C-alpha positions, 0 to 999 in steps of 0.5 A: 500499500502507499503512504496515502493509503496507510494514512487514510486507512487509519480512519476506521470509524465506519468499520466499527459501526459496521461490526456492530451491525448498525451502519445506516449509510449508502442503503441501496433503494431498488425502486423509485423514490416514493412514500414506499420504496424497495430495500433488499426486496422489502417494502419500506416506508420512506421518511428519509426523502427531501422529495417535499411534493412527491414529484420524483415519480410524476409522469409528467416529469418523466415524459418531459425528461424523455423528450429532452433526451430524445431532442437534445441527447444525454449531455452537453459535452461542455460548460454553460460558458462555452458549448453547453448552453441550450435553448431550454436552459435559457427557458429554465432561467427566465421561469425560475427568475420570474418564480423568485421575483427577480430580474435574472437567474443562472442554472448550475449543475448541482445546488452544492456548486451554486453555493460553493461557486457563488459565495466566494465569488461576489465579495473581495478581500476587504469585504465581509461574509457573514454566516449562521452557524448552522448554514449548509455545508455547501455555503461553508465550502463556498466560504472556505474558498473566499478571500473575504473576512468571514464572521459567524454568528449564533444560530438565528440570533439577531443580537449576535448578527447585529454585533457582528454588523457593528464591527464591520467597516461601513464602507465595505460590502457585507453579505449575510448568507443564510439558509431559508429553512435549516436542513437538519433542525427544520427551523426557519430563518428570521428573515424579516429581522435580517432584512430590517438589520441589512437596511440599518447596516447597508448589508446585502442578503443571500438566501439559500431556499433548497428547503423552502422552495415548493414548501413556503410562499403563496407560489412556493417561491420559498421563505422570501415570498413568504415573508414578502421580502423578495425585493429586499433579498439580493441573491435567492439560491434554490435546488431542483433536488428537493421539491422539483424532483431532479438535480441542479440548482440556480441563483437569481439576482438583478441583471448586474449580479448575474451578469457578473456571476456569468463570467466569474463564477468558477463552478459554472465556467468550469463545470459541465452543464445541467443535463437536458433530462434534468432541465426538462424535468424542472420545467415540467415541475414548475408546471405541476407545482403551479397547477396542483396547488394541493400538494403543498396544502397536503404537505402542511396537513401531513406536517401538522398531523406528524408533529402532533403525534411526535409530541403526544408520544413524548418526543423532543422535536426542537423548533421545528416550523417545517416538514423537517422534523428532528427527533432528538435522541442526544446519543450517537450510538442510540441513533444508530441503534433506532435507525437499524431497528426501524429499517427492520420495522419497515421504516426509513429515516436518516441518522444525524450524529457527530461530527455533523452535530454534537453527540448530545444533539444527535438526531433521527430526521424525519421528513414528509412528502405531500404524497404521504397518507395519514395511515402511513404517518400514523404507522411510522409514528407507532413504530418510531415510538415503540422502538424509541421506548425500547431504547429509553429515548421516550418514556 
């Protein structure tokens, strides 16, 4: 073996968990991403998906993907900057800009490459990037690539944010970068308060709508629309891998910002374009989202039913305000154990343990789709509660 292999081979945490029979990652699914999936030939209730509107197997999305492949082929063989821009990319960008109430938009191959390519690109060495401590990893990765001064504040703590803004030089750019919905905890950014502070201290705002697009807002445009502050937010980012049923991402802003990003964002310029299939899929998903508003309504009905059931059962669910419900276990090993027990009982959930969170904050991430039935939700709560009692997580 090489020295590199020897050094990296010292990382053996997964092997230890596998030896205990409770390793919960990379579980192969043998079916589409629906409310019930097939794993090892067994039907399992899926409560670990980000498909909030339940569109991943919608016939209109499938048909649009197939038609896009038939017309444009399987890929663009290059970046948007050079040979990889299709007419449907432009159409999608115009649709997305209109959806989130901005002048222009720019589509990337993944949501991760939006944040990792935009965040380090828009501010200079003498400027400031200001982050919530629980921002998504893609934002953190973008921060690492930036030469700007970087400041972090306590989660959703507006006093802490204001103290940082007071420290910034008033004539320099100050960009506050936040998640609209925080993906593990399920709580919502205090966006009206951030907007007020941005006006007070002449700061700009970047909102990641990955887990709020399709979920919040009158038209499903996200928390900026929900709070009525779209015009006060400089950059709105979103992904296609949650509510919109495929993969990819975008950022929307005014013409000046988008023009700058088109010619300076390295993850756009040096990455291959989003595929024709995914582009066609998103266009269809936007149509379905507009024409089937019952999906968002049902998602919230499902959320309210699940939250009430878990609270009645005695679970600690934190400050969630969304279809993401954290069930706090507060012990890494018990989190692995209950995830395995639930899989055996036919319920798929996601474990969140250290170092993603401190061990004392470990949790099961339970997430809902519009297409879940009340019977499926009730069955999952019954099984999760039964296994949690066995492990002493709840009484």
